[in-house]
C-alpha positions in Angstrom: -0.3 -12.1 9.5 1.0 -9.1 8.6 1.1 -7.2 5.4 3.6 -6.8 3.0 4.5 -5.0 -0.3 8.0 -6.5 -1.3 9.5 -4.2 -4.5 12.5 -5.9 -6.5 14.8 -4.8 -9.9 16.0 -7.9 -11.8 18.3 -7.8 -13.9 17.7 -6.1 -16.8 19.0 -9.6 -19.1 17.1 -12.3 -17.8 14.3 -13.5 -19.6 11.0 -13.6 -19.7 11.8 -17.7 -18.4 13.9 -16.6 -15.2 11.4 -14.1 -14.2 9.3 -16.1 -13.7 11.3 -18.6 -12.0 12.1 -16.2 -9.3 8.5 -15.0 -9.3 7.6 -18.6 -8.4 11.1 -18.7 -6.1 9.2 -16.4 -3.7 5.9 -17.7 -3.8 7.2 -21.4 -3.0 8.7 -19.6 0.0 5.6 -17.4 1.0 3.7 -20.3 1.5 6.1 -22.2 3.4 6.5 -19.6 5.8 2.0 -19.7 5.8 1.9 -16.3 3.8 0.7 -15.4 0.7 0.8 -13.3 -2.1 -2.1 -11.0 -2.5 -1.0 -9.4 -5.9 2.0 -9.4 -8.3 2.4 -5.8 -10.4 5.3 -6.5 -13.2 6.0 -3.6 -14.4 8.4 -4.8 -16.9 11.7 -3.0 -17.8 12.7 0.0 -16.9 15.4 2.7 -17.1 17.4 3.6 -13.8 17.9 6.7 -12.5 21.9 5.5 -12.0 23.8 2.7 -12.8 23.8 -0.4 -10.1 26.0 -3.0 -10.7 27.1 -1.2 -14.5 22.9 -1.5 -15.1 21.1 0.9 -16.3 18.1 -0.6 -16.9 16.7 -3.3 -14.2 12.8 -5.7 -14.0 10.6 -4.0 -12.6 8.3 -6.4 -9.6 6.4 -5.6 -6.5 4.4 -8.7 -4.4 1.9 -7.1 -1.9 1.6 -10.4 0.7 0.9 -10.9 3.7 3.3 -13.0 6.3 3.9 -13.9 9.8 6.9 -12.3 11.7 9.2 -14.6 11.3 8.8 -15.4 8.0 10.5 -12.0 6.9 13.9 -13.4 7.7 13.7 -16.3 5.8 12.6 -14.2 3.0 15.4 -11.4 3.1 17.8 -13.7 3.4 16.3 -16.0 0.0 16.6 -12.2 -2.3 19.9 -11.4 -0.8 21.0 -14.2 -1.9 19.4 -14.5 -5.0 22.4 -13.3 -7.6 19.6 -11.7 -10.2 18.4 -9.0 -8.0 20.1 -5.7 -8.4 18.0 -3.7 -4.9 15.0 -4.8 -3.2 12.4 -2.8 -0.4 10.7 -4.8 1.8 7.5 -2.1 3.9 5.3 -3.2 6.1 2.3 -1.6 5.7 0.1 -0.1 8.0 -3.5 -0.1 8.8 -5.3 2.4 7.1 -8.2 4.3 10.1 -11.3 4.4 8.4 -12.8 7.2 9.4 -17.2 7.8 9.6 -18.7 9.3 6.8 -21.1 12.2 7.8 -24.4 12.3 6.7 -25.7 15.5 5.2 -27.5 17.1 8.0 -31.0 17.3 5.6 -31.6 13.4 6.0 -34.4 13.7 8.6 -36.6 16.5 9.7 -35.2 16.5 13.4 -31.6 17.2 12.2 -32.7 19.8 10.0 -35.1 21.7 12.5 -32.0 21.3 14.5 -29.4 23.0 12.0 -32.0 25.4 10.7 -31.8 26.6 14.6 -28.5 26.8 14.7 -28.1 29.6 11.3 -30.9 31.4 12.8 -28.7 31.7 15.9 -25.0 32.7 14.2 -26.5 34.9 12.3 -28.1 36.3 14.8 -25.5 37.0 17.1 -23.7 38.4 14.0 -26.6 40.8 13.4 -26.0 41.9 17.3 -29.7 40.5 18.0 -30.5 38.4 21.2 -31.2 35.2 20.4 -34.8 33.8 20.8 -35.9 31.1 23.3 
């Protein structure tokens, strides 16, 4: 299963019950396809940057979910057939690479001594003095 994010702009004249019905429709569809919704972010009614089907406003709804790749086609088909949706965007989220955090060099006695020796050699190299062996 892959993580996805779906952004939906609904018609501004929908009531709260109708918005809940649309959300419930997608929840049952995703659960039927073997996926699950992780997060629902309801932004409410916002002004659009440009007219979409003679609407100045839209109701914004974002869903974070996991779904098998086969279920995405059915989801997109359902979105296109739903009349109350003005626009949508579906994004497959990338797995974030975890970089290890470096611990401070002074955590152990050996590394602190190694860092001090490197600093001394770097300082003496800048001054032109020969490095001690």
